[in-house]
Backbone bond lengths (Angstrom), bond angles and torsions (degrees), N, CA, C in turn:
res aa  C-N    CA-C-N  psi(-1)  N-CA   C-N-CA  omega(-1)  CA-C   N-CA-C  phi
1 M - - - 1.450 - - 1.527 111.33 -
2 V 1.316 117.06 -34.88 1.457 120.18 -179.85 1.526 110.13 -63.16
3 L 1.325 115.83 -42.07 1.458 120.02 -179.93 1.527 111.32 -62.25
4 L 1.334 117.55 -42.56 1.464 120.66 178.35 1.522 111.21 -64.27
5 G 1.311 117.39 -38.25 1.462 121.16 177.24 1.522 111.66 -63.71
6 E 1.328 116.01 -43.43 1.469 120.43 178.10 1.524 111.20 -65.07
7 L 1.319 116.10 -39.50 1.460 120.19 178.69 1.530 110.70 -65.07
8 A 1.312 117.65 -41.73 1.470 121.41 177.48 1.524 110.66 -63.38
9 H 1.323 117.11 -41.42 1.469 121.33 178.21 1.530 110.35 -62.92
10 Y 1.326 116.78 -44.05 1.458 121.76 179.19 1.522 110.45 -63.02
11 A 1.342 117.51 -43.59 1.463 121.32 -179.32 1.523 110.97 -63.08
12 R 1.334 117.80 -42.41 1.469 121.11 178.53 1.523 111.00 -63.80
13 A 1.334 116.70 -42.23 1.472 120.34 179.00 1.523 110.84 -64.87
14 L 1.315 117.23 -39.77 1.461 121.31 179.82 1.529 111.15 -64.92
15 V 1.320 117.17 -44.75 1.464 121.05 178.96 1.527 110.39 -65.23
16 S 1.312 116.81 -40.17 1.461 120.76 178.45 1.524 111.32 -62.72
17 E 1.312 116.95 -44.63 1.467 121.39 178.88 1.525 111.07 -64.64
18 A 1.308 117.11 -41.53 1.467 120.79 178.80 1.527 110.89 -63.41
19 G 1.321 117.13 -34.01 1.464 120.94 178.36 1.518 113.00 -67.05
20 R 1.312 117.35 -25.60 1.468 121.09 179.95 1.524 112.40 -87.50
21 A 1.310 117.46 -15.82 1.469 120.94 -177.55 1.532 109.80 -74.41
22 P 1.316 117.31 144.21 1.465 119.29 178.29 1.530 110.38 -70.94
23 D 1.324 115.51 151.51 1.462 120.01 176.84 1.524 109.28 -66.76
24 P 1.333 116.85 141.21 1.464 118.40 178.00 1.527 109.72 -69.08
25 P 1.323 117.45 145.20 1.467 118.92 179.64 1.529 110.98 -67.77
26 I 1.316 115.96 138.17 1.463 121.62 178.49 1.524 107.02 -109.82
27 P 1.327 117.15 124.84 1.469 119.09 178.68 1.525 110.80 -57.80
28 R 1.311 117.32 139.29 1.467 123.25 -177.05 1.535 111.58 -54.10
29 E 1.347 117.10 -41.25 1.465 120.47 -179.32 1.526 111.31 -61.68
30 E 1.319 116.99 -43.19 1.464 120.31 179.37 1.522 110.78 -66.94
31 L 1.322 117.02 -39.44 1.465 121.16 178.63 1.528 110.49 -62.33
32 N 1.329 117.71 -45.40 1.466 120.92 179.57 1.525 111.38 -64.14
33 R 1.329 116.96 -40.31 1.464 120.85 179.00 1.528 110.58 -64.12
34 T 1.314 116.53 -41.89 1.459 121.13 179.59 1.520 111.07 -65.14
35 L 1.329 116.49 -44.00 1.465 119.70 178.96 1.524 110.68 -63.43
36 G 1.321 117.33 -34.22 1.458 120.63 176.21 1.519 111.94 -63.41
37 W 1.327 116.82 -42.35 1.467 120.63 177.62 1.526 110.66 -63.83
38 L 1.324 116.92 -42.42 1.463 120.28 -178.12 1.519 112.11 -65.72
39 A 1.322 117.22 -27.71 1.462 120.84 179.96 1.531 112.20 -76.98
40 R 1.332 118.15 -13.36 1.468 121.57 -176.59 1.526 111.08 -132.01
41 P 1.324 118.64 67.74 1.468 119.47 -179.97 1.532 110.59 -69.82
42 V 1.304 115.74 155.20 1.468 122.71 176.46 1.518 107.45 -121.97
43 F 1.310 115.60 129.28 1.456 121.19 178.19 1.525 108.31 -112.29
44 I 1.308 116.40 128.35 1.461 121.31 177.39 1.520 106.83 -115.01
45 C 1.318 115.74 120.73 1.462 121.19 -177.64 1.516 109.08 -125.00
46 G 1.294 116.16 155.99 1.453 120.52 177.04 1.512 110.58 -164.01
47 H 1.289 115.27 166.12 1.458 122.20 179.36 1.524 109.22 -80.34
48 H 1.330 116.19 161.36 1.464 121.03 177.92 1.528 110.59 -56.01
49 R 1.317 115.84 144.58 1.462 123.77 174.40 1.532 112.96 65.33
50 T 1.344 116.86 34.58 1.470 119.99 178.43 1.527 111.16 -122.95
51 A 1.315 117.34 28.06 1.470 124.84 176.79 1.518 113.81 70.58
52 T 1.331 117.63 23.64 1.465 119.44 177.59 1.527 111.35 -67.83
53 T 1.316 117.86 -33.86 1.471 119.96 177.49 1.523 110.28 -65.21
54 L 1.312 117.44 -42.58 1.455 120.85 176.64 1.527 110.66 -61.11
55 M 1.326 117.26 -44.43 1.462 121.39 178.85 1.534 110.39 -59.97
56 R 1.328 116.59 -44.74 1.464 120.02 179.23 1.519 110.99 -61.35
57 Q 1.328 117.10 -43.31 1.460 120.45 -179.02 1.532 111.60 -66.34
58 L 1.317 116.91 -39.15 1.469 119.77 177.72 1.527 111.43 -64.83
59 L 1.321 116.56 -45.14 1.462 120.16 179.57 1.525 111.50 -66.66
60 D 1.322 116.74 -35.15 1.460 120.80 -178.51 1.522 111.56 -65.90
61 G 1.314 118.00 -19.99 1.459 121.01 178.45 1.519 113.68 -76.99
62 H 1.328 117.89 -10.49 1.463 120.69 -179.20 1.530 109.60 -82.78
63 P 1.336 118.09 130.57 1.466 120.31 -174.64 1.535 114.41 -69.46
64 E 1.318 119.25 -17.06 1.459 120.50 -177.54 1.528 113.07 -103.91
65 L 1.325 116.90 10.22 1.457 120.26 179.79 1.517 110.64 -114.08
66 L 1.308 115.26 144.60 1.458 121.67 173.07 1.517 106.39 -108.85
67 V 1.308 116.60 113.10 1.455 122.05 -177.16 1.519 108.11 -110.09
68 L 1.315 115.59 118.88 1.453 120.45 -178.74 1.521 110.29 -84.88
69 P 1.323 117.11 155.66 1.469 120.02 178.94 1.523 110.74 -60.02
70 S 1.307 115.33 152.92 1.462 120.17 -177.52 1.522 110.89 -81.87
71 E 1.291 115.10 157.51 1.461 122.51 174.15 1.515 107.20 -115.21
72 G 1.302 116.57 108.61 1.454 120.94 -172.02 1.508 116.33 -72.52
73 T 1.330 118.72 -19.01 1.467 118.80 -175.49 1.523 113.01 -118.91
74 Y 1.321 117.33 13.63 1.463 118.91 -175.83 1.525 111.76 -61.93
75 L 1.333 118.11 -50.72 1.455 120.02 -176.33 1.531 112.16 -69.25
76 T 1.308 117.95 -31.99 1.458 119.64 -178.24 1.519 112.48 -80.75
77 S 1.331 118.22 -22.22 1.470 119.78 -179.27 1.528 112.73 -101.81
78 F 1.320 117.88 -6.09 1.465 121.88 -178.83 1.525 108.89 -89.05
79 R 1.290 117.15 121.46 1.474 120.96 -179.74 1.507 109.48 -126.23
């Protein structure tokens, strides 16, 4: 229990210190490129058992893509 208490104290101190640190500067070009991506999201949907998990895993391997976790029952529960 002592170790968990010390770990919790360390985690709180680390988060507190990080909150006081200034944000790192982001180059204007990178910021504009990122905002462009956010303005044009792409949604890929498919039915169960049609390789959507494989597609998600392949896309998730790309360093410039943000792939969100899948929702397995969205199409079957949406009416």
